[in-house]
C-alpha positions in Angstrom: 36.9 30.0 9.1 35.7 26.4 9.1 38.0 23.5 9.0 38.9 21.2 6.1 35.9 20.2 4.1 33.5 22.5 5.9 30.6 23.9 4.0 30.1 20.9 1.8 27.0 18.8 1.8 27.1 15.1 1.5 25.2 13.7 -1.4 22.0 12.1 -0.1 19.8 9.7 -1.9 16.3 10.8 -2.9 13.6 9.3 -0.7 11.1 7.1 -2.4 7.7 8.8 -2.9 4.4 7.5 -1.8 3.1 8.0 -5.3 5.7 5.5 -6.6 4.6 2.7 -4.3 1.9 0.1 -4.5 -0.7 1.0 -1.9 -2.3 -1.6 0.3 -5.3 0.4 1.7 -7.2 -2.0 3.9 -10.3 0.3 4.1 -10.4 0.3 0.3 -10.1 -3.4 0.1 -12.9 -4.0 2.7 -15.2 -1.6 0.7 -14.4 -3.6 -2.4 -15.5 -6.9 -0.8 -12.3 -8.3 0.8 -14.2 -10.2 3.5 -16.9 -11.5 1.1 -14.7 -14.5 0.2 -12.4 -16.7 2.2 -9.9 -16.7 -0.7 -9.7 -14.3 -3.6 -7.8 -12.3 -6.1 -7.0 -8.5 -6.0 -6.4 -6.7 -9.3 -5.3 -3.1 -9.7 -7.5 -1.7 -12.4 -6.3 2.0 -12.4 -3.7 3.4 -12.6 -1.3 0.5 -11.8 -2.9 -2.2 -14.0 0.1 -2.6 -16.2 2.8 -2.3 -13.6 1.4 -4.1 -10.5 0.8 -7.9 -10.7 -2.4 -9.2 -9.1 -2.2 -10.9 -5.7 -4.0 -13.8 -4.2 -5.2 -13.6 -0.7 -6.6 -16.0 2.0 -8.4 -15.1 5.2 -8.2 -17.1 8.4 -10.5 -16.3 11.3 -9.3 -16.2 14.9 -10.8 -16.5 18.3 -11.2 -12.7 18.4 -14.1 -11.8 16.0 -12.5 -8.4 15.2 -9.1 -9.9 14.4 -8.3 -11.9 11.3 -5.1 -13.2 9.6 -4.7 -12.1 6.0 -2.3 -13.9 3.8 -1.1 -12.3 0.5 0.9 -13.8 -2.3 1.8 -12.2 -5.7 0.6 -14.1 -8.8 3.4 -13.1 -11.1 5.3 -16.4 -10.4 8.5 -14.7 -9.3 10.9 -15.9 -6.7 9.2 -13.9 -4.0 5.8 -15.4 -4.6 5.3 -16.7 -1.1 2.6 -16.1 1.4 3.0 -12.9 3.5 0.9 -12.9 6.7 -0.7 -9.7 7.9 -2.7 -9.2 11.1 -5.8 -7.0 10.6 -8.0 -5.7 13.3 -11.3 -3.9 13.3 -11.5 -1.2 15.9 -14.9 0.2 16.9 -15.6 3.8 16.0 -17.3 6.4 18.1 -20.3 6.8 15.7 -20.6 3.0 15.1 -19.0 0.6 12.8 -15.5 -0.7 12.5 -12.4 0.8 10.9 -9.8 -1.8 9.9 -6.1 -1.5 10.6 -3.1 -3.5 9.6 -0.2 -4.3 12.0 3.0 -3.1 10.4 5.3 -6.1 10.2 8.5 -4.0 10.1 10.3 -2.0 12.8 7.6 0.3 14.3 5.1 -2.4 15.1 2.2 0.0 14.9 -1.4 -0.3 13.8 -1.7 1.6 10.5 -4.4 2.0 7.9 -2.2 1.7 4.9 0.8 -0.4 4.0 3.2 0.3 1.1 5.4 -1.7 -1.1 8.2 0.4 -2.7 9.4 -0.3 -6.3 11.7 -3.3 -6.7 10.9 -4.4 -3.1 8.7 -7.2 -1.8 8.5 -6.1 1.8 5.4 -4.4 3.2 5.6 -1.6 5.7 4.2 1.7 6.7 5.3 5.1 5.5 7.5 5.6 8.5 9.4 2.3 8.3 10.1 2.7 4.5 11.1 6.4 5.0 8.7 7.5 2.3 7.9 11.1 1.4 5.2 12.8 -0.7 5.7 14.3 -4.2 4.3 17.6 -3.1 7.0 17.8 -0.3 9.9 17.3 -2.8 8.4 19.7 -5.4 7.4 22.4 -3.0 7.9 25.8 -4.7 8.9 24.2 -8.0 7.3 24.7 -11.4 5.5 21.4 -11.2 3.9 22.5 -7.9 2.8 25.7 -9.8 1.1 23.6 -12.4 -0.7 21.6 -9.7 -2.2 24.8 -8.4 -2.9 26.5 -11.8 -4.6 24.1 -14.4 -4.9 26.9 -16.9 -1.1 27.6 -16.8 -0.5 23.8 -17.2 -2.7 23.7 -20.3 -1.0 26.7 -21.9 2.5 25.4 -21.2 1.6 21.9 -22.4 0.2 23.3 -25.7 3.4 25.3 -26.1 5.5 22.2 -25.7 6.9 22.8 -22.2 9.0 19.8 -21.0 8.0 20.5 -17.4 4.3 20.5 -18.4 4.7 17.2 -20.3 6.5 15.7 -17.2 3.6 16.7 -15.0 1.0 15.3 -17.3 2.8 12.0 -17.6 3.2 11.6 -13.9 -0.1 13.0 -12.6 -2.4 13.5 -15.6 -4.6 16.5 -16.4 -6.6 18.1 -13.6 -9.9 16.4 -13.2 -8.5 13.0 -14.2 -9.2 10.4 -11.5 -6.1 9.6 -9.5 -7.5 7.3 -6.9 -6.4 3.6 -7.2 -9.3 1.4 -8.4 -9.1 -2.3 -7.4 -11.2 -5.3 -8.3 -11.7 -8.3 -5.9 -12.9 -11.6 -7.2 -13.3 -15.0 -5.6 -10.5 -17.5 -6.1 -11.9 -20.8 -4.9 -9.6 -23.3 -3.2 -9.5 -26.8 -4.5 -11.1 -29.0 -1.8 -8.5 -31.7 -2.5 -5.7 -29.3 -1.5 -7.5 -27.2 1.1 -6.0 -29.2 4.0 -2.5 -28.9 2.5 -3.0 -25.1 2.0 -4.0 -24.6 5.7 -0.9 -26.6 6.8 1.3 -24.5 4.5 -0.1 -21.2 5.9 0.9 -22.3 9.5 4.5 -21.9 8.5 4.0 -18.1 8.0 3.5 -16.7 11.5 1.4 -13.5 11.6 3.2 -10.5 13.0 0.7 -10.1 15.9 -1.4 -12.9 17.5 -5.1 -12.8 18.2 -4.4 -12.7 21.9 -2.3 -9.6 21.6 -5.1 -8.1 19.4 -7.6 -8.7 22.2 -5.4 -6.6 24.5 -5.1 -3.8 21.9 -8.9 -3.6 21.8 -9.1 -3.0 25.6 -6.7 -0.1 25.5 
């Protein structure tokens, strides 16, 4: 038979789910008017309006037209309310137009469409660097997954007082309820008296990828 301690599994921590994180979807931001202002404010309207503080942003152009430096700062006044630089790049698409990507500032150093901020963390990164998983992966084959596939069963179990059905409704809502994140972007003007000081302050936060490196990425 096996040796001492064989056959026992180590207790592993549960991976953080994508659904638990604040999503920084650059395509969604651009569609909402991110580049309409040099500086602005991003508010999460649904479904994270009560749990996600708004963030301020500033955009600095570069010598490469498709590359821009995006600076983000939470407006909750906490200790981590510092500017976080992100390099964004618009890559031409086969059928025309641009699709915008963010350069992951963590380990992988890849161009990604979405960055995530896990709960109780201020660092941004892609799904790979944060080791995130999806809720459907963790609940595959469970009763909650069955509710997701069968709305009629969910309604019947919910009316009968099922704890599992109540947990599903609290986490995901009823079928047909909008689940996409809705954001609102408004202009946040910079005081002309402090504009020069602001530009000087932003230079302390070096973007994770320079415009010259972005130009090489466009040629690949």
